[in-house]
SEKOLKOL-220230 format. One record per residue (C-alpha): residue number from 0; residue in one letter; x, z, y negated. Coordinates in pm, 1 decimal. Layout:
<r seq="NUM" type="A" X="X" Z="Z" Y="Y"/>
...
END
This chain:
<r seq="0" type="X" X="2721.2" Z="-10532.0" Y="-9685.7"/>
<r seq="1" type="X" X="2746.9" Z="-10471.9" Y="-9322.5"/>
<r seq="2" type="X" X="2653.4" Z="-10112.5" Y="-9356.9"/>
<r seq="3" type="X" X="2362.8" Z="-10202.4" Y="-9573.2"/>
<r seq="4" type="X" X="2230.8" Z="-10454.6" Y="-9332.6"/>
<r seq="5" type="X" X="2252.5" Z="-10221.7" Y="-9036.4"/>
<r seq="6" type="X" X="2130.3" Z="-9907.0" Y="-9221.1"/>
<r seq="7" type="X" X="1809.3" Z="-10040.8" Y="-9367.6"/>
<r seq="8" type="X" X="1650.6" Z="-10145.1" Y="-9029.1"/>
<r seq="9" type="X" X="1739.1" Z="-9810.1" Y="-8882.3"/>
<r seq="10" type="X" X="1557.6" Z="-9637.1" Y="-9167.1"/>
<r seq="11" type="X" X="1266.6" Z="-9861.5" Y="-9120.9"/>
<r seq="12" type="X" X="1251.3" Z="-9774.2" Y="-8748.4"/>
<r seq="13" type="X" X="1245.5" Z="-9403.8" Y="-8816.5"/>
<r seq="14" type="X" X="990.9" Z="-9460.8" Y="-9097.7"/>
<r seq="15" type="X" X="745.0" Z="-9639.1" Y="-8861.2"/>
<r seq="16" type="X" X="808.2" Z="-9389.0" Y="-8577.7"/>
<r seq="17" type="X" X="718.8" Z="-9097.6" Y="-8808.4"/>
<r seq="18" type="X" X="389.0" Z="-9252.2" Y="-8912.3"/>
<r seq="19" type="X" X="121.8" Z="-9117.5" Y="-8690.8"/>
<r seq="20" type="X" X="-137.2" Z="-9373.5" Y="-8593.9"/>
<r seq="21" type="X" X="-480.1" Z="-9263.9" Y="-8466.8"/>
<r seq="22" type="X" X="-513.5" Z="-9371.3" Y="-8101.8"/>
<r seq="23" type="X" X="-762.5" Z="-9645.5" Y="-8049.4"/>
<r seq="24" type="X" X="-1087.9" Z="-9544.8" Y="-7863.3"/>
<r seq="25" type="X" X="-1157.4" Z="-9799.8" Y="-7590.4"/>
<r seq="26" type="X" X="-1513.4" Z="-9897.7" Y="-7513.3"/>
<r seq="27" type="X" X="-1597.9" Z="-9914.6" Y="-7143.5"/>
<r seq="28" type="X" X="-1979.8" Z="-9957.6" Y="-7125.2"/>
<r seq="29" type="X" X="-2292.1" Z="-10137.0" Y="-7242.7"/>
<r seq="30" type="X" X="-2511.2" Z="-9977.7" Y="-7504.7"/>
<r seq="31" type="X" X="-2814.3" Z="-10021.2" Y="-7269.8"/>
<r seq="32" type="X" X="-2664.6" Z="-9762.6" Y="-7037.2"/>
<r seq="33" type="X" X="-2730.6" Z="-9501.5" Y="-7309.8"/>
<r seq="34" type="X" X="-3093.7" Z="-9364.2" Y="-7272.8"/>
<r seq="35" type="X" X="-3276.7" Z="-9048.6" Y="-7192.6"/>
<r seq="36" type="X" X="-3350.2" Z="-9004.8" Y="-6825.6"/>
<r seq="37" type="X" X="-3605.6" Z="-8779.8" Y="-6658.4"/>
<r seq="38" type="X" X="-3594.5" Z="-8850.1" Y="-6288.6"/>
<r seq="39" type="X" X="-3925.3" Z="-8855.6" Y="-6102.6"/>
<r seq="40" type="X" X="-4039.3" Z="-8511.2" Y="-6003.5"/>
<r seq="41" type="X" X="-3806.9" Z="-8334.3" Y="-6242.9"/>
<r seq="42" type="X" X="-3943.9" Z="-8085.6" Y="-6503.5"/>
<r seq="43" type="X" X="-3950.1" Z="-8159.6" Y="-6872.3"/>
<r seq="44" type="X" X="-3606.1" Z="-8110.9" Y="-7036.6"/>
<r seq="45" type="X" X="-3552.3" Z="-7848.6" Y="-7299.1"/>
<r seq="46" type="X" X="-3353.8" Z="-8093.8" Y="-7517.7"/>
<r seq="47" type="X" X="-3517.2" Z="-8434.6" Y="-7606.1"/>
<r seq="48" type="X" X="-3302.1" Z="-8599.6" Y="-7875.9"/>
<r seq="49" type="X" X="-3584.4" Z="-8604.9" Y="-8131.6"/>
<r seq="50" type="X" X="-3337.3" Z="-8508.9" Y="-8401.1"/>
<r seq="51" type="X" X="-3035.7" Z="-8670.2" Y="-8250.8"/>
<r seq="52" type="X" X="-3139.5" Z="-9030.8" Y="-8182.2"/>
<r seq="53" type="X" X="-2932.8" Z="-9196.6" Y="-7899.4"/>
<r seq="54" type="X" X="-2703.1" Z="-9468.6" Y="-8018.3"/>
<r seq="55" type="X" X="-2359.5" Z="-9600.2" Y="-7906.1"/>
<r seq="56" type="X" X="-2179.2" Z="-9504.8" Y="-8220.3"/>
<r seq="57" type="X" X="-2283.1" Z="-9146.7" Y="-8205.8"/>
<r seq="58" type="X" X="-2212.8" Z="-9125.4" Y="-7834.8"/>
<r seq="59" type="X" X="-1858.0" Z="-9282.7" Y="-7888.7"/>
<r seq="60" type="X" X="-1792.5" Z="-9031.6" Y="-8158.8"/>
<r seq="61" type="X" X="-1894.2" Z="-8742.5" Y="-7932.1"/>
<r seq="62" type="X" X="-1681.5" Z="-8885.2" Y="-7655.1"/>
<r seq="63" type="X" X="-1376.5" Z="-8918.7" Y="-7882.6"/>
<r seq="64" type="X" X="-1409.7" Z="-8554.9" Y="-8007.4"/>
<r seq="65" type="X" X="-1468.4" Z="-8422.9" Y="-7653.4"/>
<r seq="66" type="X" X="-1122.3" Z="-8561.7" Y="-7542.6"/>
<r seq="67" type="X" X="-937.1" Z="-8497.0" Y="-7868.5"/>
<r seq="68" type="X" X="-726.7" Z="-8185.6" Y="-7883.1"/>
<r seq="69" type="X" X="-769.1" Z="-8200.4" Y="-8271.0"/>
<r seq="70" type="X" X="-1051.1" Z="-7944.5" Y="-8208.0"/>
<r seq="71" type="X" X="-792.8" Z="-7675.2" Y="-8121.5"/>
<r seq="72" type="X" X="-559.0" Z="-7498.0" Y="-8359.8"/>
<r seq="73" type="X" X="-232.2" Z="-7642.6" Y="-8230.3"/>
<r seq="74" type="X" X="-371.9" Z="-7969.8" Y="-8093.1"/>
<r seq="75" type="X" X="-297.5" Z="-7881.6" Y="-7737.5"/>
<r seq="76" type="X" X="-644.3" Z="-7806.8" Y="-7600.8"/>
<r seq="77" type="X" X="-946.5" Z="-8045.5" Y="-7582.9"/>
<r seq="78" type="X" X="-1292.5" Z="-7991.2" Y="-7434.9"/>
<r seq="79" type="X" X="-1167.1" Z="-8204.3" Y="-7143.4"/>
<r seq="80" type="X" X="-891.0" Z="-7953.2" Y="-7075.5"/>
<r seq="81" type="X" X="-1138.1" Z="-7724.2" Y="-6908.3"/>
<r seq="82" type="X" X="-1407.2" Z="-7985.1" Y="-6819.7"/>
<r seq="83" type="X" X="-1251.7" Z="-8269.1" Y="-6611.0"/>
<r seq="84" type="X" X="-1471.1" Z="-8558.4" Y="-6503.3"/>
<r seq="85" type="X" X="-1329.5" Z="-8594.4" Y="-6142.9"/>
<r seq="86" type="X" X="-1467.2" Z="-8233.2" Y="-6063.8"/>
<r seq="87" type="X" X="-1809.4" Z="-8287.6" Y="-6237.2"/>
<r seq="88" type="X" X="-1664.9" Z="-8159.9" Y="-6563.8"/>
<r seq="89" type="X" X="-1548.4" Z="-7828.1" Y="-6423.3"/>
<r seq="90" type="X" X="-1193.5" Z="-7698.2" Y="-6430.3"/>
<r seq="91" type="X" X="-1000.8" Z="-7797.9" Y="-6109.9"/>
<r seq="92" type="X" X="-818.3" Z="-7526.2" Y="-5922.3"/>
<r seq="93" type="X" X="-832.6" Z="-7281.9" Y="-6219.2"/>
<r seq="94" type="X" X="-1001.1" Z="-6947.8" Y="-6149.8"/>
<r seq="95" type="X" X="-993.3" Z="-6872.4" Y="-6526.6"/>
<r seq="96" type="X" X="-985.4" Z="-7139.7" Y="-6797.1"/>
<r seq="97" type="X" X="-675.1" Z="-7170.6" Y="-7006.2"/>
<r seq="98" type="X" X="-672.1" Z="-7179.0" Y="-7378.8"/>
<r seq="99" type="X" X="-419.4" Z="-7236.9" Y="-7669.9"/>
<r seq="100" type="X" X="-71.2" Z="-7098.7" Y="-7602.9"/>
<r seq="101" type="X" X="-160.1" Z="-7098.6" Y="-7234.5"/>
<r seq="102" type="X" X="-370.8" Z="-6787.2" Y="-7279.4"/>
<r seq="103" type="X" X="-608.7" Z="-6700.0" Y="-7000.9"/>
<r seq="104" type="X" X="-976.3" Z="-6645.3" Y="-7067.3"/>
<r seq="105" type="X" X="-1192.2" Z="-6403.3" Y="-6872.5"/>
<r seq="106" type="X" X="-1424.6" Z="-6659.0" Y="-6709.2"/>
<r seq="107" type="X" X="-1427.5" Z="-6966.2" Y="-6490.2"/>
<r seq="108" type="X" X="-1526.0" Z="-7291.9" Y="-6665.8"/>
<r seq="109" type="X" X="-1876.4" Z="-7408.2" Y="-6558.5"/>
<r seq="110" type="X" X="-1931.7" Z="-7766.4" Y="-6469.9"/>
<r seq="111" type="X" X="-2123.0" Z="-7980.5" Y="-6724.1"/>
<r seq="112" type="X" X="-2414.4" Z="-8198.1" Y="-6622.4"/>
<r seq="113" type="X" X="-2790.0" Z="-8202.5" Y="-6668.2"/>
<r seq="114" type="X" X="-2745.4" Z="-7988.0" Y="-6964.3"/>
<r seq="115" type="X" X="-3078.4" Z="-8102.9" Y="-7121.2"/>
<r seq="116" type="X" X="-3256.1" Z="-7861.1" Y="-6887.7"/>
<r seq="117" type="X" X="-3054.1" Z="-7551.7" Y="-6976.0"/>
<r seq="118" type="X" X="-3252.8" Z="-7307.8" Y="-7194.0"/>
<r seq="119" type="X" X="-2926.7" Z="-7100.7" Y="-7249.3"/>
<r seq="120" type="X" X="-2558.3" Z="-7175.9" Y="-7217.4"/>
<r seq="121" type="X" X="-2243.3" Z="-6992.7" Y="-7105.8"/>
<r seq="122" type="X" X="-2233.8" Z="-6753.8" Y="-6804.6"/>
<r seq="123" type="X" X="-2397.1" Z="-6490.6" Y="-7015.5"/>
<r seq="124" type="X" X="-2644.4" Z="-6710.1" Y="-7203.6"/>
<r seq="125" type="X" X="-2485.6" Z="-6633.6" Y="-7528.8"/>
<r seq="126" type="X" X="-2564.1" Z="-6973.3" Y="-7679.9"/>
<r seq="127" type="X" X="-2917.2" Z="-7094.0" Y="-7717.2"/>
<r seq="128" type="X" X="-2878.3" Z="-7459.7" Y="-7813.2"/>
<r seq="129" type="X" X="-2662.0" Z="-7743.9" Y="-7692.4"/>
<r seq="130" type="X" X="-2594.3" Z="-7857.3" Y="-8046.7"/>
<r seq="131" type="X" X="-2411.8" Z="-7533.3" Y="-8128.8"/>
<r seq="132" type="X" X="-2259.5" Z="-7464.8" Y="-7791.8"/>
<r seq="133" type="X" X="-1914.8" Z="-7611.6" Y="-7892.7"/>
<r seq="134" type="X" X="-1876.2" Z="-7361.0" Y="-8164.6"/>
<r seq="135" type="X" X="-1809.3" Z="-7090.4" Y="-7908.2"/>
<r seq="136" type="X" X="-1487.6" Z="-7246.3" Y="-7757.6"/>
<r seq="137" type="X" X="-1373.2" Z="-7388.4" Y="-8087.3"/>
<r seq="138" type="X" X="-1389.2" Z="-7057.3" Y="-8269.6"/>
<r seq="139" type="X" X="-1269.0" Z="-6838.7" Y="-7972.7"/>
<r seq="140" type="X" X="-918.5" Z="-6725.4" Y="-8051.3"/>
<r seq="141" type="X" X="-814.5" Z="-6750.2" Y="-7674.9"/>
<r seq="142" type="X" X="-981.8" Z="-7083.1" Y="-7606.6"/>
<r seq="143" type="X" X="-927.1" Z="-7330.7" Y="-7894.5"/>
<r seq="144" type="X" X="-825.3" Z="-7069.4" Y="-8157.5"/>
<r seq="145" type="X" X="-963.7" Z="-7284.9" Y="-8446.2"/>
<r seq="146" type="X" X="-1246.6" Z="-7263.0" Y="-8699.8"/>
<r seq="147" type="X" X="-1496.8" Z="-7539.0" Y="-8796.8"/>
<r seq="148" type="X" X="-1382.0" Z="-7543.2" Y="-9162.9"/>
<r seq="149" type="X" X="-1031.9" Z="-7636.8" Y="-9065.4"/>
<r seq="150" type="X" X="-1146.4" Z="-7872.6" Y="-8793.7"/>
<r seq="151" type="X" X="-1358.5" Z="-8066.6" Y="-9049.3"/>
<r seq="152" type="X" X="-1053.9" Z="-8085.8" Y="-9293.2"/>
<r seq="153" type="X" X="-849.7" Z="-8243.1" Y="-9009.8"/>
<r seq="154" type="X" X="-1124.0" Z="-8494.2" Y="-8930.6"/>
<r seq="155" type="X" X="-1160.1" Z="-8589.5" Y="-9288.9"/>
<r seq="156" type="X" X="-790.2" Z="-8683.2" Y="-9303.2"/>
<r seq="157" type="X" X="-842.0" Z="-8928.9" Y="-9025.7"/>
<r seq="158" type="X" X="-926.3" Z="-9285.8" Y="-9118.3"/>
<r seq="159" type="X" X="-1041.9" Z="-9350.5" Y="-8764.5"/>
<r seq="160" type="X" X="-1284.4" Z="-9055.6" Y="-8776.7"/>
<r seq="161" type="X" X="-1407.2" Z="-9163.4" Y="-9115.0"/>
<r seq="162" type="X" X="-1511.1" Z="-9490.5" Y="-8982.2"/>
<r seq="163" type="X" X="-1665.2" Z="-9342.9" Y="-8660.5"/>
<r seq="164" type="X" X="-1875.3" Z="-9095.2" Y="-8862.0"/>
<r seq="165" type="X" X="-1993.1" Z="-9377.3" Y="-9083.0"/>
<r seq="166" type="X" X="-2079.7" Z="-9595.4" Y="-8777.1"/>
<r seq="167" type="X" X="-2269.8" Z="-9306.0" Y="-8628.6"/>
<r seq="168" type="X" X="-2446.7" Z="-9173.5" Y="-8932.4"/>
<r seq="169" type="X" X="-2448.6" Z="-9446.7" Y="-9199.1"/>
<r seq="170" type="X" X="-2232.7" Z="-9572.8" Y="-9478.0"/>
<r seq="171" type="X" X="-2078.3" Z="-9295.3" Y="-9685.2"/>
<r seq="172" type="X" X="-2175.7" Z="-9037.7" Y="-9434.0"/>
<r seq="173" type="X" X="-2010.3" Z="-8699.0" Y="-9487.0"/>
<r seq="174" type="X" X="-1784.2" Z="-8564.1" Y="-9206.1"/>
<r seq="175" type="X" X="-1934.2" Z="-8214.6" Y="-9159.0"/>
<r seq="176" type="X" X="-1992.4" Z="-7966.5" Y="-8876.8"/>
<r seq="177" type="X" X="-2361.1" Z="-8057.0" Y="-8830.5"/>
<r seq="178" type="X" X="-2270.1" Z="-8429.9" Y="-8759.3"/>
<r seq="179" type="X" X="-1981.5" Z="-8337.7" Y="-8536.3"/>
<r seq="180" type="X" X="-2195.7" Z="-8112.6" Y="-8340.2"/>
<r seq="181" type="X" X="-2464.0" Z="-8371.5" Y="-8290.8"/>
<r seq="182" type="X" X="-2222.1" Z="-8621.7" Y="-8168.3"/>
<r seq="183" type="X" X="-2068.9" Z="-8382.7" Y="-7914.5"/>
<r seq="184" type="X" X="-2420.0" Z="-8271.1" Y="-7807.0"/>
<r seq="185" type="X" X="-2524.0" Z="-8636.5" Y="-7747.4"/>
<r seq="186" type="X" X="-2220.8" Z="-8712.6" Y="-7539.8"/>
<r seq="187" type="X" X="-2274.0" Z="-8397.1" Y="-7325.4"/>
<r seq="188" type="X" X="-2652.3" Z="-8434.6" Y="-7298.9"/>
<r seq="189" type="X" X="-2611.4" Z="-8777.1" Y="-7147.7"/>
<r seq="190" type="X" X="-2407.3" Z="-8646.7" Y="-6855.6"/>
<r seq="191" type="X" X="-2684.7" Z="-8680.5" Y="-6592.4"/>
<r seq="192" type="X" X="-2631.7" Z="-8599.8" Y="-6230.1"/>
<r seq="193" type="X" X="-2916.0" Z="-8745.5" Y="-6014.8"/>
<r seq="194" type="X" X="-2746.1" Z="-9002.3" Y="-5785.7"/>
<r seq="195" type="X" X="-2625.0" Z="-8785.2" Y="-5494.7"/>
<r seq="196" type="X" X="-2715.3" Z="-8850.0" Y="-5135.7"/>
<r seq="197" type="X" X="-2979.7" Z="-8583.4" Y="-5171.3"/>
<r seq="198" type="X" X="-3136.4" Z="-8771.3" Y="-5451.8"/>
<r seq="199" type="X" X="-3131.0" Z="-9096.4" Y="-5256.4"/>
<r seq="200" type="X" X="-3301.5" Z="-8920.1" Y="-4958.4"/>
<r seq="201" type="X" X="-3571.3" Z="-8803.4" Y="-5203.2"/>
<r seq="202" type="X" X="-3617.3" Z="-9148.2" Y="-5329.5"/>
<r seq="203" type="X" X="-3649.0" Z="-9293.2" Y="-4981.9"/>
<r seq="204" type="X" X="-3312.1" Z="-9477.0" Y="-5016.7"/>
<r seq="205" type="X" X="-3130.4" Z="-9279.9" Y="-4741.7"/>
<r seq="206" type="X" X="-3165.4" Z="-9038.0" Y="-4466.3"/>
<r seq="207" type="X" X="-3000.4" Z="-8704.3" Y="-4381.3"/>
<r seq="208" type="X" X="-2811.2" Z="-8682.6" Y="-4057.6"/>
<r seq="209" type="X" X="-2906.1" Z="-8402.7" Y="-3822.0"/>
<r seq="210" type="X" X="-2667.5" Z="-8132.6" Y="-3960.4"/>
<r seq="211" type="X" X="-2758.6" Z="-8212.3" Y="-4315.5"/>
<r seq="212" type="X" X="-3130.8" Z="-8199.8" Y="-4237.9"/>
<r seq="213" type="X" X="-3102.9" Z="-7873.0" Y="-4063.1"/>
<r seq="214" type="X" X="-2881.4" Z="-7747.9" Y="-4349.4"/>
<r seq="215" type="X" X="-3153.5" Z="-7849.3" Y="-4596.3"/>
<r seq="216" type="X" X="-3407.4" Z="-7648.7" Y="-4406.6"/>
<r seq="217" type="X" X="-3173.7" Z="-7347.0" Y="-4404.2"/>
<r seq="218" type="X" X="-3132.3" Z="-7392.7" Y="-4776.6"/>
<r seq="219" type="X" X="-3507.6" Z="-7411.6" Y="-4834.2"/>
<r seq="220" type="X" X="-3560.7" Z="-7089.8" Y="-4636.0"/>
<r seq="221" type="X" X="-3274.8" Z="-6884.4" Y="-4767.2"/>
<r seq="222" type="X" X="-3135.3" Z="-7014.7" Y="-5098.5"/>
<r seq="223" type="X" X="-3407.7" Z="-7203.0" Y="-5273.6"/>
<r seq="224" type="X" X="-3554.7" Z="-6898.7" Y="-5444.3"/>
<r seq="225" type="X" X="-3270.4" Z="-6884.4" Y="-5693.5"/>
<r seq="226" type="X" X="-3125.7" Z="-7236.7" Y="-5665.1"/>
<r seq="227" type="X" X="-3450.4" Z="-7422.7" Y="-5706.3"/>
<r seq="228" type="X" X="-3479.9" Z="-7792.5" Y="-5649.3"/>
<r seq="229" type="X" X="-3426.1" Z="-8039.8" Y="-5807.9"/>
<r seq="230" type="X" X="-3185.5" Z="-7887.4" Y="-6059.9"/>
<r seq="231" type="X" X="-3062.2" Z="-7633.3" Y="-5791.8"/>
<r seq="232" type="X" X="-3089.6" Z="-7342.5" Y="-6042.8"/>
<r seq="233" type="X" X="-3374.8" Z="-7162.7" Y="-6215.4"/>
<r seq="234" type="X" X="-3118.4" Z="-7063.9" Y="-6493.3"/>
<r seq="235" type="X" X="-3211.7" Z="-6700.7" Y="-6465.6"/>
<r seq="236" type="X" X="-2968.7" Z="-6417.3" Y="-6484.5"/>
<r seq="237" type="X" X="-2891.7" Z="-6219.9" Y="-6182.8"/>
<r seq="238" type="X" X="-2644.1" Z="-5961.8" Y="-6036.1"/>
<r seq="239" type="X" X="-2540.6" Z="-6136.6" Y="-5708.4"/>
<r seq="240" type="X" X="-2356.2" Z="-5830.9" Y="-5573.0"/>
<r seq="241" type="X" X="-1999.4" Z="-5915.4" Y="-5677.9"/>
<r seq="242" type="X" X="-1769.5" Z="-5609.0" Y="-5701.1"/>
<r seq="243" type="X" X="-1671.4" Z="-5543.5" Y="-6068.0"/>
<r seq="244" type="X" X="-1321.9" Z="-5659.4" Y="-6148.4"/>
<r seq="245" type="X" X="-1168.5" Z="-5364.2" Y="-6324.6"/>
<r seq="246" type="X" X="-912.8" Z="-5577.9" Y="-6503.7"/>
<r seq="247" type="X" X="-1189.2" Z="-5766.4" Y="-6675.9"/>
<r seq="248" type="X" X="-1500.0" Z="-5539.9" Y="-6653.6"/>
<r seq="249" type="X" X="-1720.7" Z="-5825.5" Y="-6758.8"/>
<r seq="250" type="X" X="-2070.6" Z="-5690.2" Y="-6823.2"/>
<r seq="251" type="X" X="-2225.0" Z="-6036.3" Y="-6818.6"/>
<r seq="252" type="X" X="-2563.9" Z="-6082.0" Y="-6983.0"/>
<r seq="253" type="X" X="-2549.6" Z="-5729.6" Y="-7123.8"/>
<r seq="254" type="X" X="-2260.4" Z="-5847.7" Y="-7344.5"/>
<r seq="255" type="X" X="-2524.1" Z="-6042.2" Y="-7534.2"/>
<r seq="256" type="X" X="-2835.2" Z="-5831.7" Y="-7507.2"/>
<r seq="257" type="X" X="-2684.2" Z="-5481.1" Y="-7505.9"/>
<r seq="258" type="X" X="-2937.4" Z="-5381.0" Y="-7243.3"/>
<r seq="259" type="X" X="-2823.6" Z="-5162.3" Y="-6949.6"/>
<r seq="260" type="X" X="-3073.7" Z="-5348.8" Y="-6733.6"/>
<r seq="261" type="X" X="-2858.1" Z="-5674.1" Y="-6788.8"/>
<r seq="262" type="X" X="-2529.9" Z="-5522.8" Y="-6680.7"/>
<r seq="263" type="X" X="-2335.9" Z="-5758.8" Y="-6436.2"/>
<r seq="264" type="X" X="-2603.8" Z="-6026.4" Y="-6457.2"/>
<r seq="265" type="X" X="-2485.3" Z="-6391.0" Y="-6493.7"/>
<r seq="266" type="X" X="-2663.2" Z="-6720.8" Y="-6510.7"/>
<r seq="267" type="X" X="-2745.0" Z="-6881.7" Y="-6175.7"/>
<r seq="268" type="X" X="-2531.1" Z="-7195.6" Y="-6155.1"/>
<r seq="269" type="X" X="-2655.8" Z="-7526.0" Y="-6031.5"/>
<r seq="270" type="X" X="-2537.5" Z="-7617.6" Y="-5676.2"/>
<r seq="271" type="X" X="-2517.2" Z="-7984.7" Y="-5761.2"/>
<r seq="272" type="X" X="-2153.8" Z="-8109.2" Y="-5713.9"/>
<r seq="273" type="X" X="-2072.5" Z="-7772.7" Y="-5565.4"/>
<r seq="274" type="X" X="-1813.7" Z="-7899.9" Y="-5323.8"/>
<r seq="275" type="X" X="-1599.8" Z="-8016.0" Y="-5615.7"/>
<r seq="276" type="X" X="-1618.3" Z="-7719.9" Y="-5849.7"/>
<r seq="277" type="X" X="-1398.0" Z="-7453.7" Y="-5689.1"/>
<r seq="278" type="X" X="-1296.4" Z="-7183.7" Y="-5766.4"/>
<r seq="279" type="X" X="-1639.0" Z="-7019.3" Y="-5755.1"/>
<r seq="280" type="X" X="-1826.5" Z="-6739.0" Y="-5946.2"/>
<r seq="281" type="X" X="-1808.8" Z="-6652.5" Y="-6302.2"/>
<r seq="282" type="X" X="-1453.9" Z="-6522.5" Y="-6261.1"/>
<r seq="283" type="X" X="-1342.0" Z="-6779.5" Y="-6009.3"/>
<r seq="284" type="X" X="-1260.7" Z="-6525.7" Y="-5736.1"/>
<r seq="285" type="X" X="-1355.2" Z="-6740.4" Y="-5437.4"/>
<r seq="286" type="X" X="-1157.9" Z="-7055.6" Y="-5358.2"/>
<r seq="287" type="X" X="-1384.4" Z="-7193.4" Y="-5087.0"/>
<r seq="288" type="X" X="-1747.9" Z="-7233.7" Y="-5009.7"/>
<r seq="289" type="X" X="-1694.1" Z="-7036.5" Y="-4680.2"/>
<r seq="290" type="X" X="-1581.8" Z="-6739.6" Y="-4894.5"/>
<r seq="291" type="X" X="-1893.5" Z="-6768.5" Y="-5108.0"/>
<r seq="292" type="X" X="-2129.5" Z="-6792.0" Y="-4821.2"/>
<r seq="293" type="X" X="-1966.2" Z="-6500.7" Y="-4646.4"/>
<r seq="294" type="X" X="-2000.8" Z="-6295.1" Y="-4957.3"/>
<r seq="295" type="X" X="-2385.7" Z="-6332.4" Y="-4919.3"/>
<r seq="296" type="X" X="-2377.1" Z="-6261.2" Y="-4554.7"/>
<r seq="297" type="X" X="-2159.1" Z="-5941.4" Y="-4560.0"/>
<r seq="298" type="X" X="-1983.5" Z="-5896.1" Y="-4892.3"/>
<r seq="299" type="X" X="-2252.1" Z="-5788.1" Y="-5132.2"/>
<r seq="300" type="X" X="-2175.5" Z="-5476.6" Y="-5327.3"/>
<r seq="301" type="X" X="-2483.3" Z="-5266.9" Y="-5412.3"/>
<r seq="302" type="X" X="-2387.6" Z="-5243.7" Y="-5779.2"/>
<r seq="303" type="X" X="-2630.3" Z="-5146.8" Y="-6047.7"/>
<r seq="304" type="X" X="-2909.0" Z="-5409.5" Y="-6105.6"/>
<r seq="305" type="X" X="-2840.6" Z="-5591.9" Y="-5779.6"/>
<r seq="306" type="X" X="-3094.3" Z="-5884.9" Y="-5749.1"/>
<r seq="307" type="X" X="-3384.4" Z="-5771.7" Y="-5531.0"/>
<r seq="308" type="X" X="-3367.3" Z="-6084.7" Y="-5319.6"/>
<r seq="309" type="X" X="-3007.1" Z="-6006.3" Y="-5224.6"/>
<r seq="310" type="X" X="-3081.5" Z="-5651.0" Y="-5097.9"/>
<r seq="311" type="X" X="-2932.8" Z="-5652.4" Y="-4748.3"/>
<r seq="312" type="X" X="-2756.1" Z="-5984.9" Y="-4794.7"/>
<r seq="313" type="X" X="-2859.5" Z="-6326.1" Y="-4652.4"/>
<r seq="314" type="X" X="-2824.4" Z="-6347.3" Y="-4273.8"/>
<r seq="315" type="X" X="-2636.0" Z="-6666.7" Y="-4171.7"/>
<r seq="316" type="X" X="-2480.1" Z="-6745.1" Y="-3841.7"/>
<r seq="317" type="X" X="-2157.7" Z="-6944.8" Y="-3827.9"/>
<r seq="318" type="X" X="-2344.7" Z="-7250.6" Y="-3709.8"/>
<r seq="319" type="X" X="-2599.5" Z="-7209.5" Y="-3996.1"/>
<r seq="320" type="X" X="-2307.8" Z="-7179.0" Y="-4248.0"/>
<r seq="321" type="X" X="-2161.9" Z="-7516.6" Y="-4129.0"/>
<r seq="322" type="X" X="-2495.8" Z="-7680.0" Y="-4146.1"/>
<r seq="323" type="X" X="-2566.3" Z="-7545.5" Y="-4492.9"/>
<r seq="324" type="X" X="-2224.0" Z="-7677.3" Y="-4610.3"/>
<r seq="325" type="X" X="-2314.5" Z="-8017.6" Y="-4465.2"/>
<r seq="326" type="X" X="-2634.2" Z="-8017.8" Y="-4682.3"/>
<r seq="327" type="X" X="-2442.0" Z="-7891.0" Y="-4986.9"/>
<r seq="328" type="X" X="-2209.3" Z="-8182.4" Y="-4962.6"/>
<r seq="329" type="X" X="-2508.3" Z="-8420.7" Y="-5012.4"/>
<r seq="330" type="X" X="-2537.7" Z="-8280.5" Y="-5366.1"/>
<r seq="331" type="X" X="-2224.3" Z="-8457.1" Y="-5473.9"/>
<r seq="332" type="X" X="-2280.1" Z="-8730.6" Y="-5735.4"/>
<r seq="333" type="X" X="-2001.3" Z="-8979.3" Y="-5717.9"/>
<r seq="334" type="X" X="-2159.4" Z="-9185.2" Y="-5990.7"/>
<r seq="335" type="X" X="-2100.1" Z="-8912.4" Y="-6239.1"/>
<r seq="336" type="X" X="-1741.1" Z="-8868.0" Y="-6130.4"/>
<r seq="337" type="X" X="-1659.9" Z="-9246.5" Y="-6183.8"/>
<r seq="338" type="X" X="-1886.4" Z="-9348.1" Y="-6463.6"/>
<r seq="339" type="X" X="-1649.4" Z="-9499.5" Y="-6728.6"/>
<r seq="340" type="X" X="-1860.6" Z="-9412.7" Y="-7023.0"/>
<r seq="341" type="X" X="-1768.9" Z="-9052.0" Y="-6963.9"/>
<r seq="342" type="X" X="-1395.5" Z="-9113.3" Y="-6910.2"/>
<r seq="343" type="X" X="-1107.5" Z="-9042.4" Y="-7146.4"/>
<r seq="344" type="X" X="-1124.5" Z="-9314.2" Y="-7419.6"/>
<r seq="345" type="X" X="-758.4" Z="-9261.5" Y="-7498.3"/>
<r seq="346" type="X" X="-633.2" Z="-9316.1" Y="-7148.8"/>
<r seq="347" type="X" X="-468.0" Z="-9649.2" Y="-7064.4"/>
END
C-alpha cells in the first residue's frame, strides 16, 4: 500500500510535466493603438492594408508567430532571433545572421521598421511584397530550414493557434500559409519609426543643438542624394565601393536579375536608428559609424559598377564626421524600442 500511494503521485507528476502546454500570449496594449500612420510630409506607402484589414486579433497572431521558434525546423530560431526590438529589430553585435544549428548566413540582418514604404525587400531586392517576405527565411536551409507545408501542420496541431486564427479570420477559419503570412505582414507593417528627435524637430516640438544642426546641414549636402528624407533611403540599389569579400563573393542585386550591370549593388538602407544597428553594411564588416564614414572618405574601391555619386569618395573632415554623427544620433526612435505592443508576448 505504501508503495502504491507514493508511486501514483510520482507517475502523475511526470505525466503532467510531459504534457507541453502552449505558452500564453500576454496582451500589452490598447486596440486603438493599431492604425495606419502616414506622417505629414511622408510619401504614399507602397503597402496600404486594403486586403489585410488591421485588427487586434490579426496583429496578435502575427506577433505570436514572429516570436515563436515553431517557424524553424528544430524550434530554435524565430524571426526575433535576428530582429531584436532593442536595436530597432536588427541583430545586435552579429556581422552575419545565425540560423538553425548555429549556421552562419552570408548577410547582415537588416533592421525592420517603416516597411510599408519598401518596394522590394532583402539586401538584393529578391522579395517584392511584404506578405511573402517571411517565406525567404522560413524556407532557407541555413536560416530557419523549414518549409511552409510542415509549419502549417505544426500550427494546426496547436489548440492555441487554432483559436488565434479563428479570432483573426473568423469562426472555422483554416490555418493556412496565406493567413499566416497576412498576420506576420500586419505585425511587421505596423512597426513605424517616426518619433525620433529629428521628427520632433520637423514637427516643431524640439530644436537641434549646434552640432546636430551643423551635422544636418552636412548630411543634406553630402548624404541626402541616396539617403533621402524623411525615410532616409531612396531604396535604390547601388555599389557603394566595398571591396568584394572573396569568402562570400556576394554579387548583390545581380543574384536576382542576372544582369552584369547589377553586380555588387545592394539596397540603400535607411539611416533611421543607425546608431543602434551595428555591425554595418550588407556583410556586417564595419563595427562602428566611424569606420563606415571613413570608408566613404578614403576607403572606396573602384569596383565594377561603382555608384557615380561616390566616384572620388565623399570629403569629410574629422570635425564634420563628429557633427554628422551628432545628427545621425537624432534619428534614433526610442518609442519603437520600448513599445510594448512589439515586445515578446511570451516573456515574463
